C-alpha positions in Angstrom: -45.2 138.2 -264.0 -42.3 135.7 -264.3 -40.7 135.8 -267.9 -41.2 132.6 -270.0 -38.2 131.8 -272.6 -39.5 130.7 -275.4 -36.6 129.0 -277.4 -37.1 127.9 -281.4 -34.5 125.6 -283.3 -34.7 127.1 -286.7 -33.1 123.6 -288.0 -35.4 121.3 -286.5 -38.4 123.3 -285.4 -38.4 122.5 -282.2 -39.8 124.7 -279.4 -38.4 124.5 -276.0 -40.0 126.7 -273.1 -37.9 127.7 -270.2 -34.9 125.8 -271.1 -30.9 126.5 -271.5 -29.6 125.6 -274.9 -31.2 124.0 -277.9 -34.8 122.1 -277.7 -34.4 118.1 -277.8 -37.9 117.5 -278.7 -40.7 119.2 -280.7 -41.6 120.6 -277.5 -39.2 121.0 -274.8 -40.5 122.0 -271.4 -37.9 123.0 -268.5 -39.0 123.3 -264.9 -37.9 123.9 -261.4 -41.2 122.4 -259.9 -42.4 118.6 -259.6 -45.3 119.1 -262.3 -44.0 120.0 -265.6 -47.7 120.6 -267.0 -51.3 120.9 -266.3 -53.9 119.9 -268.5 -57.6 120.6 -267.5 -60.7 119.7 -269.0 -63.2 122.5 -268.6 -66.6 120.2 -268.9 -67.4 116.5 -267.3 -65.3 113.9 -269.4 -61.9 112.4 -269.4 -59.1 113.8 -270.8 -55.5 112.2 -272.5 -53.0 112.2 -275.1 -53.1 110.7 -278.8 -49.6 109.3 -280.0 -49.8 108.3 -283.6 -47.1 107.1 -286.2 -47.1 105.1 -289.1 -49.0 101.6 -287.6 -51.7 103.3 -285.2 -52.4 105.3 -282.8 -52.2 104.9 -278.7 -54.4 106.9 -275.9 -53.7 107.6 -272.7 -55.0 110.0 -270.0 -57.6 110.4 -267.2 -60.5 108.4 -267.3 -64.1 110.1 -267.1 -65.0 108.1 -264.1 -61.0 108.5 -262.5 -58.2 106.1 -262.8 -55.5 106.3 -265.3 -56.0 104.5 -268.7 -54.3 103.7 -272.0 -55.5 102.0 -275.1 -56.2 102.3 -278.9 -59.3 105.1 -278.2 -60.4 107.6 -276.0 -61.1 105.2 -272.8 -63.5 103.0 -274.3 -61.4 100.3 -275.9 -58.2 100.8 -273.4 -55.5 98.1 -272.9 -55.4 99.0 -269.2 -57.1 101.3 -266.6 -56.2 101.9 -262.9 -56.7 103.4 -259.8 -55.7 103.5 -256.3 -57.9 100.4 -255.7 -57.7 98.3 -259.2 -55.5 97.5 -261.6 -57.9 96.2 -264.7 -57.3 94.9 -268.6 -59.3 93.7 -270.8 -61.3 90.3 -270.6 -59.5 88.6 -273.5 -56.0 90.3 -272.8 -53.1 88.2 -271.1 -50.6 89.5 -268.5 -47.4 87.4 -269.1 -43.7 88.1 -269.6 -41.9 88.3 -273.0 -39.1 85.9 -273.4 -36.8 88.8 -274.4 -34.7 90.1 -271.7 -34.9 93.7 -272.1 -37.7 94.5 -275.2 -40.6 93.0 -274.6 -42.4 94.1 -277.8 -39.8 91.8 -279.9 -40.7 88.5 -278.4 -44.2 87.0 -277.8 -45.5 86.2 -274.3 -43.9 82.5 -273.2 -45.6 82.8 -269.8 -48.9 84.6 -268.7 -52.4 84.7 -267.2 -55.8 85.2 -268.3 -59.3 85.4 -267.1 -61.1 82.0 -267.9 -64.1 83.1 -266.7 -65.7 84.9 -263.6 -64.0 84.1 -260.7 -60.9 81.9 -262.1 -57.8 82.9 -263.4 -55.8 80.8 -265.7 -52.2 80.2 -266.9 -51.3 77.5 -269.7 -47.7 77.2 -268.4 -46.2 75.5 -265.0 -46.5 77.6 -262.1 -43.7 77.4 -259.4 -44.0 78.8 -256.3 -41.0 79.4 -253.8 -42.9 79.5 -250.2 -46.0 77.9 -248.8 -49.2 77.9 -250.5 -52.6 78.8 -248.7 -56.2 77.7 -250.6 -58.9 79.5 -248.8 -56.7 80.8 -245.5 -53.3 81.9 -244.1 -51.0 78.6 -245.0 -49.6 77.0 -241.7 -48.1 74.1 -243.9 -46.5 74.0 -247.2 -49.7 73.4 -248.7 -52.8 74.0 -247.0 -56.2 73.8 -248.7 -59.2 74.9 -246.8 -62.7 75.0 -248.3 -65.4 77.6 -248.3 -67.8 75.7 -249.6 -70.3 73.3 -247.8 -69.6 70.2 -250.3 -67.7 67.1 -249.0 -65.3 67.4 -251.7 -62.8 69.7 -250.3 -60.5 69.2 -253.8 -60.6 67.1 -257.3 -57.6 66.0 -259.1 -58.7 64.7 -262.6 -56.2 63.2 -265.1 -57.6 63.6 -268.6 -56.3 60.5 -270.2 -56.9 56.9 -269.4 -54.8 55.8 -266.4 -54.0 55.5 -263.3 -53.2 59.0 -260.8 -51.4 59.5 -257.7 -49.6 61.6 -255.3 -45.2 61.1 -255.0 -44.1 61.7 -251.2 -40.3 61.8 -250.9 -38.7 62.2 -247.8 -35.3 63.4 -246.5 -33.7 60.3 -247.1 -34.6 60.3 -250.7 -37.3 57.4 -250.4 -40.6 57.8 -252.6 -43.8 56.5 -251.5 -46.5 56.9 -254.2 -50.5 56.9 -253.8 -53.4 57.3 -255.8 -56.2 55.7 -257.2 -55.3 53.0 -259.8 -55.7 52.5 -263.5 -57.9 49.9 -262.8 -59.5 51.8 -260.0 -58.9 51.2 -256.1 -56.8 53.0 -253.7 -53.3 52.1 -253.9 -49.8 52.7 -252.0 -46.7 51.7 -252.8 -42.7 52.3 -253.9 -43.4 52.7 -257.5 -46.8 53.0 -259.7 -49.5 50.6 -259.6 -47.3 47.6 -260.7 -45.2 47.7 -257.1 -47.6 48.8 -254.6 -48.0 47.7 -251.3 -51.2 47.4 -251.2 -54.8 48.2 -253.5 -58.3 48.4 -251.8 -61.6 49.0 -253.7 -65.2 48.1 -252.9 -64.8 44.3 -252.5 -61.0 43.8 -251.1 -58.1 44.6 -249.5 -55.1 43.0 -251.1 -51.3 43.2 -250.3 -48.3 41.9 -252.5 -47.9 38.1 -252.0 -44.6 38.6 -250.0 -45.9 40.8 -247.3 -47.2 40.4 -244.0 -50.6 41.9 -242.5 -49.8 42.3 -238.5 -49.7 44.3 -235.1 -47.1 46.1 -233.9 -46.2 46.0 -230.5 -45.9 49.7 -230.1 -49.1 51.2 -228.7 -49.0 54.6 -230.5 -46.2 54.4 -233.7 -46.6 51.4 -235.9 -43.4 51.9 -237.4 -41.3 51.9 -234.1 -41.4 48.2 -233.5 -41.7 44.9 -235.9 -44.8 43.2 -236.1 -44.8 40.4 -233.4 -48.2 38.7 -234.5 -49.2 38.4 -238.3 -50.9 36.8 -241.1 -49.1 35.9 -244.5 -49.5 34.2 -247.8 -48.2 30.5 -247.7 -49.9 29.5 -251.3 -53.1 29.8 -253.1 -56.3 29.7 -251.1 -53.5 29.2 -247.7 -53.4 32.0 -245.0 -50.7 31.8 -242.3 -50.9 32.6 -239.1 -47.4 33.9 -237.4 -49.1 33.6 -233.5 -51.2 31.9 -231.0 -55.0 32.2 -232.3 -57.3 33.6 -229.6 -61.1 33.6 -229.5 -64.1 34.3 -227.5 -63.5 35.7 -223.7 -60.2 35.1 -221.3 -60.6 34.0 -217.9 -58.8 36.8 -216.8 -62.2 39.2 -218.0 -64.5 37.2 -215.2 -65.7 35.1 -217.6 -64.3 31.7 -217.1 -65.2 28.7 -219.1 -66.7 30.8 -222.4 -66.3 29.4 -225.1 -66.2 30.6 -229.1 -66.3 28.7 -232.3 -64.7 30.4 -236.0 -65.7 28.4 -239.1 -63.2 28.5 -242.2 -64.1 27.0 -245.3 -61.9 24.0 -246.3 -59.9 23.7 -249.4 -61.7 21.6 -251.7 -64.7 22.0 -249.8 -66.3 21.8 -246.5 -65.7 23.8 -243.0 -63.6 23.2 -240.1 -65.1 24.6 -237.0 -62.0 26.0 -234.5 -62.9 26.0 -231.5 -61.8 28.1 -228.3 -62.4 28.1 -224.4 -61.1 31.0 -222.0 -59.5 32.7 -225.1 -57.5 29.5 -225.9 -57.5 27.1 -229.1 -58.3 23.7 -227.9 -59.2 21.8 -230.8 -61.2 21.5 -234.6 -64.4 19.6 -236.0 -65.0 19.2 -239.7 -68.2 19.0 -241.6 
């Protein structure tokens, strides 16, 4: 049988087992093995340690159903519980970061996560993610949202007070584009907010700024690659300008030579002007 050396410091009362020199704590164990001690409960149930000071107790140990716990009682009221699959905290607790660099006990949390409800985690502060975000699937873009529900709406962004709401897009040249829902309704896109937008659309109208044109680029697929060479523009109140020839009906090249068409428009001040076309070209008008 191997001998065990017991050392008792008469000055402090500290006890040392298999150590050389003076024990540094009330119980000081020395060993050449990985495990310094084994504490075994001989009946079913958890087992642990109790630490007690002038402000209370802390219990930590091995739970009755496995895992490691630490808390204020023997496993039934614990701060956290962990096994090889989970790390769990109580429903009302927060997981976060203290503002103190080295001693988290000396400063309150200013950044943390907590449980809002079943399946919902929440943080009261801002969230910064250095890389891509994937919601519902692996991200193949900076932000990817893949809905797993059967509803039509994949995402909802809601402003909690009165006013418009939108997104701001900034390209590599530093140019901003804002798109969103205007404070008075409708969809807008522009350089600023709702007060400086390219267009506004609601259920009744499609509006552009008074100095803008609505037109067609000569490029077949990329509208930004060529300027509009056929467009409409605002001349003044109730007057629209057309910067192109107007064509109506069928062209003779369609195999419908002699085909005619008419377009009726309301006149300023009342009445109607009918524009007449033949073979796709304007020929005359008639007022009524």
